Structure formats: C-alpha cells, structure tokens
N, C-alpha and C positions, 0 to 999 in steps of 0.2 A: 349424509345433506350438509353443504357447506355451510360457511358462517354468514353468508348474503342470505341463502336461504331460508336458515333459522328465524333470521330477525324479518322476514317477509310473512313466515307461518306465522309467528307471534304476533306482529300486526294486526292478521287478518283474525285470528282466533280470538283476540283480547278486546274485550269493548272499550269505547274510548270514556273510562271512568278512573280516578284519581286509585291508586295503590292504596290501601287501608292502613294507616299507623298503627304503632302499637305491636306489630309483628317484627319479629327478631330480623336483624338484617341477614342474618344466615341461613333463614327458614325462607326469605325472599328468594334467595340463591338457590337453596334447595326446591325450593317451588318450580324456579325454571329447569333446575336439572331435571326432574319429572316430567316436565310437560315437555321436554324434548324426547324425554323415554317414550312419553307415550305417542309422539307422533312416529318417532320409528317404530315402536310396536304395532301402531294402527297400519302402517305400510307392510310389516311382514303380514300383518295377519288378513290383510286384503291378498297377498301370495298364498298362503299357507292357513285356512281359517282352522286347523286342528290344536290342540290345548289353548285356544282361546280361555278357558277356565281358569288356565292358570298362569296366566300372561295377564288378565283383567287387573287394571291398577282399582286400587281399593278408596272411595273417600269416605271418612266420615263427618256428618255434620253436625257434631254434638256440642263442638268448641269453637264457636264463630268469635273472635275477637271482637268484631264490628261487621254487622251484616252488608252486603252489599247487592246488588238488584242479581240477579240468578241468572245473566244472559246467557250462559251456558256453560256446562260442567266444566271444562278445562279453564274457562275464565276463572270460576269459581275458585281454583287453586291458587291464582295470585293476586286475585283482588279482592276476593272476601276471605281470604285467609283461612280457610277450611284446610283440616289436616289432612294431607293425602301421606298416603304411605305404598312404597313399592318394595317389593320383598327383594331387596339387594343385599349385598354384604353376607351378614349373619346367616344361617339356615333358619327359616323361619319355620321349618316344617316340624322340629323336633326342641321341645323344652329340656331346658339343662336337666340334669340328674337334681340339682339340689332344690329343682321347684318340687320334688315330689317329699323333699325332707321336711318335717313339721316343726316348727318351735325354734327359740334360738338357741345357739348364736346360727345355725346357717339359714335361716328365716329372718322374721324381724326381731327388734329387741324384745325381752323378754316382756315387758310392760307395754309394750304393743300388741304382742299375744294373748296375754290376760285380756287387755280392753277389748279385742278384734272378739273374742272368746263370748263374754260379756253382751257384745253388740249384737253378735251371732242369735244367742238363745234370746233375747227381745225379738229379734227378726223373726226367726220361728214360731214365734206365739203369736205373731199378727198377721190377720187375712185379709189381703188387701184384692183378692179376686172374685170371679173369673172374669176376665176381659174378653168379649166375642169379636170375632174375626171382623166386623163390619163397623165397628166402632173406634173412637181415636184417643190414644191417652192422651193427657192435656198436664203440662206442668208451666206454672208460674216462679220465676226467679226475679231477683232483684238484685244487678251487678253494677259495679264499677269498674273499668278499665284503663289499664295505661294508654295515655293518647301521644307519648311521646314516640320517636323513633328509637330504635333499639342501640343503647350504647350513651342516649342523652339521659339528662334526669329525668326520673319518674316522674309523670303529669297523669294523678289521678279523673278520671272522668267524672261525669256526674253521673248519680245514680239514677238509675232507671228499671223498669219494668221489662222483661222480656217472657215472650208466652212461645209454647208450642206446640203444636199437635202432632201424634205420629200415627200413622195409619198400622191398623192392626193385621191388612192382608195379609197370606203368607205367601201368596205368588208373585210372582215377577212384577214389581214396579219400577218405572224410572222415577215419578215426582211420587214422594210418598209420605208429605209433611208441611206443614207451615211455620212458617218464624213471623210473629208480631212484635214487631222493636220498633220504638219510636215514632209511632202513630204509622209505620208501614208494614205491610204484607209481602214474605219471602218465600216461596218455594224451596223445599229442600228437595234437591235433585242427586242423584248419583251417576256417573260416568259410567256406562256400558259400551262394550264395544258394536259398529254399526250393526244394525240389523235386529240387535237383542231383544227381548220384550222387556228386558229391566233386572234387575236383583232380586232374586228371593230373597226371605226373612233368613237373617244368620247376623254375626256378628258386626257387620256393617251396617245393616239395616235392622235392626233388634225388635222384636214384637212380644209381648205377654207369653205367649204361647212358644215361642222359640225359646225365649228362656226357662220356662216351665220344661222343656226341653233338655235342659243342660245337665249334665250327671250332678248330684249332690253331695257327690265323694268330694271334699277339698284339693285331693291330690290329683284325683282324675279330671276336675276341673280347671285345676291349673294347668294342667298338661294341655289340655283343649285350647285354652285360654292363651298360651304361650306358641301353640302350632298355628293359629289362626289369625294372630295378632303380626300383620308386617313391618319391618324393621329395616330401613335405610342403613347403607354403610357409614359407620360412625355413631349410628344411634345406640344410646344405652337398651337392650331388650327388657329389662327389668321394670328400667322406668317407663315404658311404650306400654309393658301390660299393666301397669299401675295405674298409667293414664286412663288404658282403656276401660278399664274397673272402674274409674271416677267417673269417667262418661255414665256407664249405665247406672251407677248409682244418683249420680246426679237428677238425670233427665230422663229415666222410665220410671216402670211401675215393676216391682219386682216380686215374683212370687215368694211365699216367704221362704220356702224350701231353699231355693235359689237363692235368696237373699243371705240365708246364715251360712251355704256355701261358699258364697264370693267371699264373706270377713274372713271366715275361716281359712279359704284361702289364699286370700294378704296377706295374711300373719307368716305364710310361707316364701314371702318374695323378698329375698336379700335387701337390707338396708331400709325397711321399714321402720319408723319408729314412733314413739308416741310427743305430743304437744302437751305440756300442762295447761295451758290458756292460749285460746284462739278467738277471733271475733270475727263472725260473717258480716255481709254487707246488709243485714237488719240489725244491726249491732250488739246480735245475741254471742253471750260467752259460752264457750264449750270446751273440750278434750278434742285433741284433734290428731287423728294418726297421719303421717306424712312421710313422704320420703324426697331427699333430695337428686336434684339434675345437678351432680358437679361440673360437667361442661358448660351447662348455661346459668349456673349459680342463681338457681331457682329450687326453691322448699315448696311443694304442693301439699296443702292439709286439708283434709276432709273433717269438717267440724261436725263433732256429736253432741246432743243436749247432755248435760253432765248429770240429770237426774233420770230421766227417760231413757239417754242410748239414743235417741230418735236422730235421724241425719239432719242438720241445720244446713249448711252449705259448703263451701270450698274456698279457699284463699290463695294467693302464691304470693312467697313472703323473699326477697332479696338473701340471698347467705354470705356474702362476701363485698366488704365495700371497694366501690369502684365510682366512676364518674355516672352512673345513674342515682346510685346515693348510697346510704350507709346500712350495711348489714340490717337485717330485719324490718328494712321499709315493703310496706305491702305494695306488691307490684299489678295485683287486680283480686277482686273478690265477688263473691256470688252467694248469696240466699236464695232455700227453696220457700216461699211463700205457699205455695198447694199445688197438689195432685188432685186430679179427678179423670175420669173415664168420662167421654162424651160423645154423640151419635152423628156429629158433621165435625167436617174440618173448620175452624175458624170458629165455633160453638162456645160460648162462655159458658162455664158451669151451673151457673143461676145457684137455684135451689137443687142441684142434685147433689148426689153423695158422695163429701168430700171424702178422700184420703188421705189421712194426717201422717204418714208413715212413709220413708224413703223404702 
C-alpha cells in the first residue's frame, strides 16, 4: 500500500472527530503504525484466513484517557486513545526467566515484596463473588487527566466520575460493556476479524469466571500474563505487564484467590517499588506499589489504604523535570469509589450489595 492509498484508507476509517488530547505524541504515531498493520493484516486474512487467531490485534478498553464516540473499532485506536497492542518486536509468547524468580533483587524491591504479600493476605480473606454470567460488573471511579498535548506543561482536567459496566458472558462478543462519563454513554467494543462473532472472555475481555480460572500459583500466573500480554517493538514488556495487571485491579472484580496471586506475582516483576505516601483522586492518602516507565518518564502508582490495605486508586507522576513540569508533577489520577454487581448494562447499583474491596 503506497502513501496515497494509506491516506485514503485513514480518511475512510476515521470519523470526523478531533484527536483526543492527553495522549503522548509517540503513542499517536504508534497507533497510526498499528492501524496500517491492521489494514495490511486484514488484506492478508482475506487471502488466507488461516492463523487469524494468532494475527488478531488486541484492544484493551480499560485505560481511556478521555472517551470518544466509538464510531468504529479502528477509529477508537486513534481518536479515543484506547491502548492497542500488536505482538511485534519481542516474543510475547514466552515470559522471561526472571518472571519466575521470587522476591528482591530479581523482582521488586524488598519493601514492595513485603507490602504486596500483606496486601495479598488481606485479599485472600475477602470474599467478593460469585458473579453470574448474565450479570455485569459495575465500577465507579473519580478521575482527573492531563488535557495538554504531550511535551507541553501538564494541565490537569476537572475531576469527574466515570462508570463502567462489563458483561460477564463467556462466549464471543464484539460489544461487551458500557462507559458513562461526562453525561454520555459509550459502548465498549473490541476489534475482531471480519466475519468473527467476537472475542471470548480472556485477558482482553476479562470476566469474573475467566479471572477465577487463572493459576493461583504466582509464578505460573505471571508466566501466563507475560505470554498473553502483547508488546510492540521498543516497548518495555515488564511495564506492559505491570500496566495490564493495574487495569485488572482497577476496573474488574477479582476473585479472592486470584487477587492474592496477582499481588504476589506483581512482586516478581523487575523494577517494582514502594512509595511511602501517595494521594488518589478522592484525596485519600495511602502507600503505593509503583513502577517507572523510564522511556516515558512516568511512574505509575497503585494506591492502597495504609490501614486496611484495600485498593484506593492509581496515579501517574512525572519522574524527570522537563517542559511538561517538574519531577513529581501528577500527570493523571483516579480513585475507585464503588464496585458492585448488577443485572443490566447501565443499571445503577442502588440498594444492591456493594463490594468494598478491589
């Protein structure tokens, strides 16, 4: 496909909406590259439908800097800032040997390992299920995100609430959830090959039942997460796995045994550290489990209540002084306010049983 054809294809696929701000410039470039790969792969799949399962691009809807109307799954990649991953570059099919090694120094820092073990012990004692297949997991968060272009001084957006509903159906789905933010509803869809019935429950479309099926041995679980987390060339696989786990912790409902295993598995990821004091979007102070993306100059922090060790929220912080701001500047912040199980998409929890723990 030549450059002229690429431009025509981009114009045909993208809706007439502005590109969302707050997404790093290099990620915009990355999404464009991914889009062209999707176009090329789609053409190849039409000629040879074999191996579509391995070629299928994956989209994770859990980290939306700011939602845009999902006019099409490909448009989502550029306009809405959905995290798109294609298994290029490093082999995503095998975890590094160090992922099976427990504790410091091969894994996280010693303080992080100890804290994560304490968090896991609390999670193991917390019963949150079960969730029926026809139900929806509901999560309400409060968030503030950077509204400036990447490379410009950080401009915090207004605090606002975000609600999500995730279908718990195990079978293939294309549209499997709903986001309600700033007074509007946005369906959650996933990109699948032409003619496909959709994506079954899995790492890109997690359900309570799928999470409950994961290995509860931390080493085995981490190997599976490394194997199933795609990375693009130049990306840090350790950071991508940390980010993916953070998505599961933030906007899913984790079975107790799975939650405990996830936290203990996180302790084995190289570069994981502990931050003594961090503040979520609701103003709550806590201790944080963190990892720095050195390429981006951002540290992601998962914040936990210092007394109960329950999950509070997440924030990203600049780790070096630049035109964007001084080191320590908060790039974005979130707080989980409520989790529940409801029977219908879009249904408010009301007086239904609340789930207070991540």
